C-alpha positions in Angstrom: 6.8 22.1 -1.8 10.3 22.1 -0.5 12.7 21.4 -3.3 13.8 17.7 -3.7 15.6 15.8 -6.4 14.3 12.5 -8.0 16.4 9.7 -9.4 14.4 7.0 -11.2 16.7 4.5 -13.0 15.2 1.4 -14.5 16.9 -1.7 -15.9 15.7 -4.8 -17.7 17.5 -7.8 -19.0 16.1 -10.8 -20.9 17.4 -14.0 -22.4 15.5 -16.4 -24.7 16.3 -20.0 -25.8 14.3 -21.5 -28.7 14.5 -25.1 -29.7 12.8 -26.7 -32.8 11.8 -30.3 -32.1 11.2 -32.1 -35.3 9.2 -30.6 -38.2 6.1 -29.8 -36.1 7.1 -28.6 -32.6 9.0 -25.8 -31.0 9.9 -24.8 -27.4 10.7 -21.4 -26.1 12.2 -20.6 -22.7 12.8 -17.1 -21.4 14.1 -15.5 -18.3 13.7 -11.8 -17.6 14.8 -9.4 -14.8 13.4 -6.0 -14.2 14.9 -3.6 -11.6 13.3 -0.2 -10.8 14.5 2.3 -8.3 13.1 5.7 -7.1 15.3 7.8 -4.8 14.1 11.2 -3.6 16.8 13.3 -1.9 16.4 16.7 -0.2 17.7 19.7 -2.1 17.8 21.8 1.1 18.5 19.5 4.0 19.4 22.5 6.3 15.9 23.9 5.8 14.2 20.6 6.6 16.3 20.3 9.7 15.4 23.8 10.8 11.7 23.1 10.3 11.9 19.8 12.2 13.8 21.4 15.1 11.4 24.4 15.3 8.4 22.2 16.2 8.7 19.9 19.2 7.9 16.2 18.6 5.8 14.0 20.9 8.0 11.0 20.1 11.8 11.1 20.8 14.2 11.9 18.0 16.3 8.8 19.1 13.5 6.6 17.7 13.1 8.4 14.4 14.8 6.9 11.4 16.5 10.0 10.2 16.8 11.8 13.5 15.9 15.5 12.8 16.9 15.1 9.1 13.8 13.2 8.1 10.9 14.3 5.9 10.0 17.7 7.4 7.0 19.0 9.2 4.2 19.2 6.8 1.9 22.2 6.5 -1.1 21.1 4.5 -2.5 23.3 1.7 -5.7 24.0 3.7 -3.9 24.7 7.0 -4.2 28.4 6.6 -7.7 28.4 5.3 -6.3 29.0 1.8 -4.3 32.0 3.1 -1.0 30.2 3.5 1.1 28.0 1.1 1.5 24.3 1.5 4.9 23.3 2.8 5.9 19.6 2.4 8.4 17.0 1.3 8.7 13.2 1.5 12.4 13.2 1.1 14.6 11.3 1.9 12.6 8.4 0.4 13.4 5.2 -1.4 11.5 2.6 -3.4 13.1 -0.5 -4.9 11.3 -3.2 -7.0 12.8 -6.3 -8.5 10.9 -8.8 -10.7 12.3 -12.2 -11.7 10.3 -14.1 -14.3 10.8 -17.6 -15.9 8.6 -18.6 -18.7 8.3 -21.7 -20.9 6.1 -22.2 -24.0 5.7 -25.4 -26.1 3.6 -25.7 -29.3 3.0 -28.6 -31.6 1.0 -29.1 -34.8 -1.2 -32.2 -34.9 -3.3 -32.5 -38.1 -5.8 -29.5 -37.9 -4.8 -28.7 -34.3 -2.2 -26.4 -33.0 -1.6 -27.2 -29.4 0.0 -24.8 -27.0 1.2 -25.4 -23.4 3.1 -23.1 -21.1 4.0 -22.1 -17.6 5.2 -18.9 -16.0 6.7 -18.3 -12.6 7.8 -15.0 -11.0 9.4 -14.0 -7.7 8.9 -10.3 -6.9 10.0 -7.9 -4.2 9.2 -4.3 -3.4 10.9 -2.4 -0.6 9.1 0.9 -0.3 9.5 3.5 2.4 6.2 4.5 4.0 5.3 8.2 3.5 3.8 8.6 7.0 4.7 11.7 9.0 7.8 11.2 11.1 7.5 14.8 12.0 4.2 16.6 12.8 1.7 17.4 10.1 -0.4 20.5 10.5 -3.8 20.6 8.9 -5.8 23.5 10.3 -6.7 25.5 13.4 -8.7 23.9 16.2 -9.1 26.8 18.6 -7.5 28.7 21.5 -6.3 26.3 24.2 -7.8 23.4 22.2 -11.3 24.7 22.5 -13.0 23.5 19.3 -16.6 24.7 19.8 -17.5 22.6 22.8 -18.0 24.0 26.3 -15.4 22.6 28.8 -15.7 23.7 32.4 -12.9 26.1 33.4 -11.4 26.1 29.9 -13.9 26.7 27.1 -16.7 29.0 28.2 -18.6 29.1 24.9 -19.1 27.4 21.5 -17.7 30.1 19.3 -14.8 28.0 18.2 -12.3 30.3 19.9 -10.5 31.5 16.8 -10.1 34.8 15.0 -11.6 33.4 11.9 -8.4 34.3 10.1 -5.8 31.6 10.2 -2.9 33.9 9.6 -3.7 35.7 12.8 -4.4 32.4 14.6 -0.9 31.4 13.7 0.6 34.3 15.6 -1.4 33.7 18.8 0.3 31.8 21.6 -1.7 28.8 22.9 -3.6 28.4 19.7 -4.0 24.7 19.0 -3.8 23.1 15.5 -5.0 19.8 14.1 -1.9 17.6 13.8 -0.6 14.0 13.7 2.8 12.4 14.0 4.4 8.9 13.8 7.2 7.5 15.8 9.2 6.8 12.7 9.1 5.9 9.0 9.5 2.3 8.0 10.3 0.3 4.9 7.7 -2.2 3.7 9.5 -5.3 2.4 6.7 -6.8 0.3 7.1 -10.2 -1.4 4.8 -12.0 -3.8 5.0 -15.0 -6.1 3.0 -15.8 -9.3 2.6 -19.3 -10.8 0.5 -19.8 -13.9 -0.1 -22.7 -16.4 -2.1 -22.7 -19.6 -3.2 -25.0 -22.4 -4.9 -24.0 -25.6 -5.9 -25.5 -28.9 -6.4 -23.7 -32.2 -8.7 -26.1 -34.1 -9.1 -25.3 -37.8 -12.4 -27.2 -38.3 -12.7 -26.1 -42.0 -10.9 -23.8 -44.3 -13.3 -21.1 -43.3 -14.1 -21.8 -39.6 -11.6 -21.9 -36.7 -12.2 -22.4 -33.0 -9.7 -21.5 -30.3 -10.3 -22.8 -26.8 -8.2 -23.1 -23.7 -7.8 -22.6 -20.0 -5.3 -20.8 -17.7 -4.7 -21.5 -14.0 -3.4 -18.6 -12.1 -2.0 -19.3 -8.6 -1.6 -15.8 -7.1 -1.1 -16.1 -3.3 -1.5 -12.8 -1.4 1.6 -10.7 -0.8 3.2 -10.5 2.6 6.0 -8.7 4.4 9.3 -10.4 4.4 10.0 -9.4 8.0 6.4 -10.0 9.0 6.3 -6.7 10.9 2.8 -5.6 10.1 -0.8 -6.1 11.2 -4.3 -5.8 9.6 -7.8 -5.4 11.0 -10.2 -8.3 10.8 -13.6 -8.5 12.5 -12.9 -12.0 13.7 -10.2 -10.6 16.0 -12.3 -7.7 17.3 -13.7 -7.7 20.8 -16.5 -5.0 21.1 -16.0 -5.0 24.8 -12.4 -3.8 24.5 -12.6 -0.7 22.3 -9.8 1.0 24.2 -7.2 -1.7 23.4 -4.6 -0.7 20.8 -4.4 -4.1 19.1 -8.1 -5.0 19.3 -9.1 -6.5 16.0 -5.6 -6.8 14.6 -4.1 -9.9 13.0 -0.4 -10.5 13.0 1.8 -12.9 11.0 2.0 -16.5 12.5 5.6 -16.5 11.3 6.4 -14.2 14.3 5.7 -17.2 16.7 4.8 -14.8 19.5 2.2 -12.1 19.8 4.0 -8.7 19.0 1.2 -6.8 20.7 1.7 -8.6 24.0 5.5 -8.1 23.6 4.9 -4.4 23.3 2.6 -4.3 26.3 -0.6 -4.0 24.4 -3.6 -6.4 24.9 -5.3 -7.9 21.8 -3.9 -9.3 18.6 -4.5 -12.7 17.0 -2.4 -14.8 14.6 -3.6 -14.6 11.0 -4.3 -17.6 8.7 -0.9 -17.2 7.0 1.9 -14.7 6.5 -0.4 -12.6 4.2 -3.0 -12.4 7.0 -5.9 -13.2 4.6 -7.0 -16.4 2.9 -5.7 -17.2 -0.6 -8.0 -18.1 -3.5 -6.5 -21.2 -5.1 -9.5 -21.9 -7.5 -8.6 -19.4 -10.2 -9.2 -21.4 -13.4 -9.9 -19.1 -16.3 -11.4 -20.6 -19.5 -11.3 -18.9 -22.9 -13.2 -19.6 -26.1 -13.2 -17.8 -29.5 -14.3 -18.5 -33.0 -13.5 -17.0 -36.4 -15.6 -17.5 -39.6 -14.7 -16.4 -43.1 -18.1 -16.1 -44.9 -16.6 -15.9 -48.4 -13.6 -18.1 -48.1 -11.5 -15.5 -49.9 -9.8 -14.1 -46.8 -11.2 -10.6 -47.4 -13.0 -10.3 -44.0 -14.0 -12.4 -41.1 -16.6 -12.6 -38.2 -15.0 -13.2 -34.8 -16.6 -13.8 -31.4 -14.9 -14.7 -28.1 -15.3 -14.8 -24.4 -12.8 -15.4 -21.5 -12.1 -14.9 -17.9 -8.9 -13.3 -16.6 -7.4 -13.1 -13.1 -4.9 -10.5 -11.9 -3.3 -9.3 -8.7 -4.7 -6.4 -6.8 -2.5 -3.3 -6.1 0.0 -3.5 -3.2 -0.9 -0.1 -1.7 -3.5 -1.5 0.8 -0.9 -3.9 2.2 1.7 -1.2 2.6 -0.5 0.6 5.1 -0.2 -2.4 7.5 3.4 -1.5 8.2 2.2 1.6 10.0 -0.2 -0.3 12.2 0.3 -1.0 15.9 2.3 -2.2 17.6 5.2 -1.4 15.2 4.5 2.3 14.7 3.0 4.7 17.1 0.7 7.5 15.9 -0.3 10.7 17.7 -3.6 12.4 17.0 -6.0 14.5 19.0 -9.3 16.2 18.3 -8.2 19.0 20.6 -5.0 19.6 18.5 -1.6 20.6 19.7 0.5 23.8 20.1 3.1 24.5 17.4 5.8 25.5 19.9 5.1 23.0 22.8 3.9 19.5 23.5 2.0 20.7 26.6 -1.5 19.4 26.7 -4.2 21.9 25.6 -6.5 22.9 28.5 -9.5 21.6 26.6 -8.3 18.0 26.7 -10.5 16.0 29.1 -8.0 13.2 29.4 -4.5 13.1 31.0 -1.5 13.9 28.9 -0.5 10.2 28.7 -3.5 9.6 26.4 -2.1 11.9 23.7 0.0 9.1 22.0 -2.6 6.4 22.2 -4.2 7.0 18.8 -3.5 4.7 15.9 -4.5 3.9 12.4 -5.3 0.4 11.1 -5.5 -1.3 7.7 -8.9 -2.9 7.1 -9.0 -6.1 5.0 -12.1 -8.0 4.0 -12.0 -11.5 5.6 -12.7 -13.4 2.3 -11.1 -11.1 -0.3 -10.7 -12.6 -3.8 -8.3 -12.1 -6.6 -9.5 -9.4 -9.1 -11.2 -11.1 -12.0 -12.5 -9.8 -15.4 -14.9 -11.4 -17.8 -14.5 -10.3 -21.3 -16.7 -10.9 -24.4 -16.1 -9.6 -27.9 
């Protein structure tokens, strides 16, 4: 690991207003704000620049976010068959998250009932830089001239793999190809999401020894989206099996873009999604709860309690973040024949022309009818 410095400040502020309404009711209103930042800075930027300049890139430096000062060429821990150390860093890197929450709770006592009603609303944002490789990642030897064990006329005469079987030696040989990938640039995913929830509950003291608590919560948790709408995701409904060589085949894009970004970039394929989140929302998230408590002796020494309930929550954001690295917004290079460390010349074993080297891409896959995570709990 190349040395890097981490700065992770966090701030939170909250204000609460309580109001007693007569002898039996009270209302609480609260606002809270949470700010979290992660900034990773290179401790040796000159070394990173030297590594980046030493290995030619497929994509031009002018399109890379940090020029030649970005996260350096990455040598994976297994790249030397365990004989060489891992060399990597993701700096410079930033992540910022802001959470704004408004909550109101009202309770009132009516005879043997304690009634509670409430609502909570939050607006949230997360601007996180993608950790994709702006400069080449190196993951292991492929073989001399890209020969990976397959016979290629005029280039690969046998299936031996064309290596020395010792990666340190392979590293020193000219025209030895290595498994590698590279992205045109790193991006920042500006994810936004909103939560709106309502609840009602009643604590019913039926007798001095038996109490029932029942209620329901409605959670409106629409799927998150990118604020700039510059992302895509794979969905089978947009996939054409007869067009497997199309970069945007099977990809949905945000309808807020108005025009097809794939077509604008010169790529066939692409279809508008159902909404800015690119997947359908589940608006039927009612979660009932029921519990009971019984004091067998009436002396308050011990109690028997049972309960059951359903709870909804939001899934992690990491799956959505990958969509920002999808076509047509970020280009990705990859080749089964590998690449040379000191040149972007095409290895002789490649059966396709050099222009095919930058056609590879990765895609985020999302189930068409994904639902909010839900948990059923009994005690």
